[in-house]
C-alpha positions in Angstrom: 84.9 6.0 -23.8 86.9 3.2 -22.1 87.7 3.4 -18.4 91.2 4.0 -17.2 92.3 1.8 -14.3 95.3 2.2 -12.1 96.4 -1.1 -10.6 98.7 -0.9 -7.5 100.3 -4.2 -6.4 103.8 -5.3 -5.5 103.3 -8.7 -7.1 104.2 -8.7 -10.8 101.9 -11.7 -11.5 98.9 -10.0 -10.1 99.7 -6.9 -12.2 100.1 -9.0 -15.3 96.8 -10.8 -14.7 94.8 -7.6 -14.0 96.3 -5.9 -17.1 95.3 -8.9 -19.3 91.8 -9.2 -17.9 90.9 -5.6 -18.0 92.8 -4.8 -21.2 91.0 -7.5 -23.1 87.8 -5.9 -21.9 88.8 -2.7 -23.7 90.0 -0.8 -20.7 93.1 1.3 -20.4 95.3 -0.1 -17.7 98.3 1.5 -15.9 100.3 -0.6 -13.4 102.7 0.4 -10.5 104.3 -1.7 -7.8 104.1 0.4 -4.7 102.1 3.0 -2.8 104.9 5.6 -3.4 104.8 5.0 -7.1 101.0 5.3 -7.1 101.2 8.7 -5.4 103.8 9.9 -7.9 101.7 8.6 -10.8 98.6 10.5 -9.5 100.4 13.8 -9.4 100.3 13.9 -13.2 97.4 11.6 -14.0 93.8 11.0 -13.0 92.5 7.5 -13.7 88.8 6.6 -13.4 89.4 3.9 -10.8 92.2 2.5 -8.6 92.7 -1.1 -7.7 94.9 -1.0 -4.6 96.7 -3.9 -2.8 96.3 -3.9 1.0 99.7 -5.5 1.8 102.7 -4.0 0.2 106.3 -3.2 1.5 106.9 0.4 2.4 103.5 2.2 2.3 100.7 -0.4 2.7 97.3 0.1 1.1 95.8 1.9 4.0 98.6 4.5 4.2 98.4 4.9 0.4 94.6 5.3 0.6 95.0 8.0 3.3 97.4 10.0 1.1 95.1 9.7 -1.9 92.1 11.0 0.0 94.1 13.8 1.5 95.0 15.1 -2.0 92.4 17.4 -3.5 93.1 16.3 -7.0 92.8 12.5 -6.4 90.4 12.4 -3.4 87.4 11.7 -5.6 88.9 8.7 -7.5 87.0 5.5 -6.4 89.2 2.8 -4.9 88.8 -1.0 -4.8 91.0 -2.8 -2.3 92.8 -6.0 -3.4 93.5 -8.5 -0.6 94.2 -12.1 0.0 93.0 -11.6 3.6 89.7 -13.4 4.5 88.7 -11.5 7.6 86.0 -8.9 8.3 88.4 -6.6 10.2 90.5 -5.8 7.1 87.3 -5.3 5.1 85.8 -3.0 7.8 89.1 -1.0 8.0 89.2 -0.6 4.3 85.6 0.6 4.0 86.1 3.1 6.9 89.2 4.4 5.0 86.9 5.2 2.0 87.2 2.1 -0.3 84.2 1.4 -2.5 84.7 -2.4 -2.7 87.0 -5.4 -2.1 88.3 -8.0 -4.5 89.8 -11.2 -3.3 93.1 -12.5 -4.6 93.9 -14.6 -6.5 91.6 -13.0 -9.1 88.7 -14.7 -10.6 88.6 -13.0 -14.0 84.8 -12.8 -14.2 84.5 -11.4 -10.7 87.3 -8.8 -11.2 85.7 -7.6 -14.5 82.2 -7.6 -13.1 83.1 -5.5 -10.0 85.2 -3.0 -11.9 82.4 -2.6 -14.5 79.8 -2.2 -11.8 81.8 0.4 -9.9 82.7 2.3 -13.1 79.0 2.4 -14.1 78.0 3.6 -10.6 80.6 6.4 -10.7 79.4 7.4 -14.2 75.8 7.5 -13.0 76.8 9.5 -9.9 78.7 11.9 -12.2 75.7 12.3 -14.5 73.4 12.9 -11.5 75.7 15.5 -10.1 75.9 17.2 -13.4 72.1 17.1 -13.7 71.6 18.5 -10.2 74.1 21.2 -11.0 72.3 22.1 -14.2 68.9 22.1 -12.6 70.3 24.2 -9.7 71.7 26.7 -12.2 68.3 26.8 -14.0 66.4 27.4 -10.8 68.9 30.0 -9.7 68.5 31.8 -13.0 64.8 31.6 -12.9 64.8 33.0 -9.3 67.0 35.9 -10.4 64.7 36.5 -13.4 61.6 36.5 -11.2 63.3 38.8 -8.7 64.2 41.2 -11.5 60.6 41.1 -12.8 59.3 41.7 -9.3 61.5 44.7 -8.8 60.5 46.1 -12.2 56.8 45.6 -11.3 57.3 47.4 -7.9 59.3 50.2 -9.6 56.6 50.6 -12.2 53.9 50.7 -9.5 55.9 53.3 -7.4 56.3 55.3 -10.6 52.5 55.2 -11.1 52.0 56.4 -7.5 54.4 59.3 -8.0 52.8 60.2 -11.4 49.5 60.6 -9.6 50.9 63.5 -7.7 51.7 66.5 -10.0 54.1 67.8 -7.4 56.2 64.8 -6.8 58.9 63.4 -9.1 60.6 60.2 -8.0 59.6 60.6 -4.4 59.1 56.9 -3.7 62.4 55.9 -5.2 64.3 58.5 -3.2 62.5 57.5 0.0 63.5 53.9 -0.7 67.1 54.9 -1.4 67.4 57.0 1.7 65.8 54.3 3.8 68.2 51.7 2.6 71.2 53.9 3.3 69.9 54.6 6.9 69.4 50.8 7.4 72.9 50.1 6.1 74.4 52.5 8.6 72.3 51.1 11.4 73.8 47.6 10.7 71.0 45.9 8.9 71.9 42.9 6.7 71.8 43.2 2.9 68.6 41.2 2.8 67.0 43.5 5.4 68.2 46.5 3.5 66.6 45.1 0.4 63.3 44.6 2.2 63.3 48.2 3.5 64.1 49.4 0.0 61.0 47.6 -1.3 58.9 49.0 1.6 60.1 52.4 0.8 59.2 52.1 -2.9 55.6 51.2 -1.9 55.1 53.3 1.3 52.6 55.6 -0.5 50.8 53.0 -2.5 47.6 53.9 -0.7 47.5 57.2 -2.5 46.2 55.3 -5.5 42.9 55.2 -3.7 42.8 59.0 -3.0 41.1 61.4 -5.4 43.4 63.3 -7.8 41.6 66.5 -6.8 42.7 66.1 -3.2 46.3 64.9 -4.0 46.9 67.7 -6.5 45.0 70.5 -4.7 47.3 73.6 -4.8 45.6 75.1 -1.7 45.4 74.0 1.8 43.2 70.9 2.3 40.0 71.3 4.3 39.6 69.2 7.4 37.4 66.8 5.5 39.9 66.5 2.7 42.8 66.1 5.1 40.9 63.3 6.9 40.5 61.5 3.5 44.2 62.0 2.8 45.1 60.4 6.1 43.4 57.2 5.1 46.1 56.4 2.5 48.2 54.3 5.0 45.3 52.0 5.7 44.4 51.8 2.0 48.1 51.0 1.3 48.0 48.1 3.8 44.9 46.7 2.2 46.4 46.8 -1.3 49.6 45.1 -0.2 48.0 42.4 2.0 47.4 40.3 -1.1 51.2 39.9 -1.6 51.4 36.9 0.8 55.0 36.1 -0.1 56.2 39.3 1.5 53.8 40.1 4.4 56.2 42.7 5.9 55.6 44.9 2.8 52.5 46.3 4.5 54.6 47.7 7.3 56.0 50.7 5.5 52.6 51.6 4.0 50.6 51.5 7.2 53.0 53.0 9.7 55.2 55.6 8.0 53.1 58.4 9.4 53.3 57.3 13.0 55.3 59.6 15.2 57.8 58.6 17.9 55.9 60.6 20.5 52.6 58.9 19.7 51.0 61.8 17.8 50.9 60.2 14.4 48.3 58.2 12.5 46.6 55.9 11.7 47.1 54.0 15.1 48.8 56.6 17.3 51.7 54.2 18.1 54.7 55.5 20.0 58.3 54.7 20.4 59.4 51.1 19.8 55.8 50.0 19.3 56.2 51.5 15.8 57.7 48.8 13.5 61.5 49.4 13.1 61.3 49.7 9.3 58.5 52.3 9.5 60.6 54.4 11.9 63.3 54.5 9.2 61.0 55.2 6.4 59.4 58.0 8.4 62.7 59.9 8.6 63.4 59.3 4.9 59.9 60.4 3.9 60.0 63.6 5.9 63.5 64.4 4.6 62.4 64.0 1.0 59.3 66.0 1.5 61.5 68.9 2.6 64.0 68.5 -0.1 61.5 68.3 -3.0 59.5 70.8 -4.9 56.0 71.5 -3.8 53.2 73.6 -5.3 53.5 76.1 -2.4 57.3 76.2 -2.1 60.6 75.4 -3.5 63.2 72.9 -2.0 64.1 74.0 1.5 67.7 75.1 2.2 69.8 72.3 3.7 70.3 74.1 7.0 66.5 74.5 7.4 66.0 70.8 6.8 68.8 70.0 9.3 67.0 72.1 11.9 63.7 70.4 11.3 65.3 66.9 11.6 67.1 67.9 14.8 63.8 69.4 16.2 62.0 66.1 15.4 64.4 63.8 17.3 62.5 62.0 19.9 59.2 63.6 19.0 58.5 62.9 15.3 61.4 60.6 14.7 63.2 57.8 16.3 66.4 59.5 17.7 68.7 56.9 16.4 67.5 57.1 12.9 67.3 60.9 13.0 71.0 60.9 14.1 71.9 58.8 11.1 70.0 61.1 8.8 71.8 64.1 10.2 75.2 62.3 9.7 74.3 61.6 6.1 73.4 65.3 5.7 76.7 66.4 7.2 78.6 64.3 4.6 76.4 65.8 1.8 78.4 69.0 1.6 77.2 69.7 -2.0 73.5 69.1 -1.1 73.1 66.3 -3.6 70.4 64.4 -1.6 67.4 66.2 -3.0 65.1 66.3 -5.9 67.0 67.2 -9.0 
């Protein structure tokens, strides 16, 4: 495909010569005699390259150049200045204005053709490179999205396996993740932080994989020994998730979701703000879902009873801020939809 060149020069002889040299080389050439005419031409056309005379009556080349670069449609068209001047000041000013090259007048046909061809090839290569970068960026973005979808599917499958291990839970992990994300959103967390907390919520009970089914599904009260074994699941969960080095924070929800704000929890007996922020959120969501889900020994608790328990746990079992957010969510849930279906 031939290049389209716009030549802007107030001298008819120069236009004729440029048209002849470039036209014989198979290029499409358009000629105008002023900066004003060039701008008018560019409103409806987009040539591949502009040859622009520096000294013209009315708008000179620098003024025309400034207007071209200020127009979003024509700003990316490369410009070569044409000048009879033989001083470095003019050349420096032109390059600072955005010109790609200079061609001295009167034209030497071979030089004119060589410089136009070189610049046209450079522009083509830049365009090809930009297209290639754009294509590779799109491919990488799509691959990243695909891997993200796969990762989420793996995590969801794993959380489903955790819940399936317990006869008396149905979707516990996904509900805890959902409630945790909602609390985080109301607390002002960014979308990325909300997503991280959601993932932590999905895997907060992953350590239960290492607990005997007989203990997890025992319909009666656990013995002290059995309860001690059950209390190891946060540490087991941390060990399981430590291998995911790309997301080291993932262990936070697993290890610390049974810590209490007053320091009476496990496994480390942390208190207050020493408990990681995400774990304080998950702790409220986890306790809420435990009360609003079916268990072997009871049905779903009435909403008012759950509200009373959350209120009672403010500042003792739960971070007061996140307990308040949970209570606000409950107040809006007039149909009691936030529970196991």
